[in-house]
N, C-alpha and C positions, 0 to 999 in steps of 0.2 A: 288789408287795407287799413289804410289810417289817416285820422282826419276825425274835425265834429260835424257830428250827425245833425245835419237839419229836420228831414224826414225820414223812417227808415219803415219799409211794411214785408211779412212775412205774406204771404200768397199762394191759394192753390187757385183760381183762377182769375181768372180779367182782372176779374171787376170787384169793387166793395160793395157794399150797398149804399141802391142810392145811387147808381150806374156810374160811381167814379173810375174812371181805367187809371185801375193803377200798376197792375202787372200787363201787358200791352202781349208779351209772351208768355204768361201761362196759360197750362193746356190741363184741364181737369181732370186729365183723361190718366195723364200720365205716370200721377204716382209720387209725382217730386213735390217742394213748394219751390215758390219763387222768392229770392233773399230783395226787393227793392230800396234802395240806400242812395239819399240827395246828403251828398260832402257840400262841408259850408265852401259859398265862393264867392271871391270878388263881386262886389257890385256890379262893376261894368261888365258881368256877363250875365245878369240876367235874361239878356231878349235873346243872348242862346241857349241861357237853361230852357227856357221856353222854347223856346224851339224844340228845339230834343224832344220836348218834355210829349207836346203836339205830333210828334212826327220820329219818333221813334225808331232804329236802327235793330230788327229781331232778325233773324232766319227765319222761313217758311219752315212748318213739321206736323204741325198741328193738323189733325185732319178737321176740328172742329170751327178750325182762328184760322185767320189770317196769318197769325205769329207766334213763335213757340220762345222755347227755354229764355234769352235771354235778352237784356234792354242793356245795350252801351250806351254813354255817358261817357262825355270824355269830359 
């Protein structure tokens, strides 16, 4: 992955302090760390980025969560 990073987080669960959903695909019991990265994007794509953050596409597999391993941002 190449590009200028706007936001990055390493997560072992779905939420950060205060309930901020950072890694909706993270599963605390899978023994993995999820890396979430948002690269710089054109200002014209802000609406799409916000929509993808609100409704991420993640495969379901974590028993205690509705989503797991990856968040797909295009």
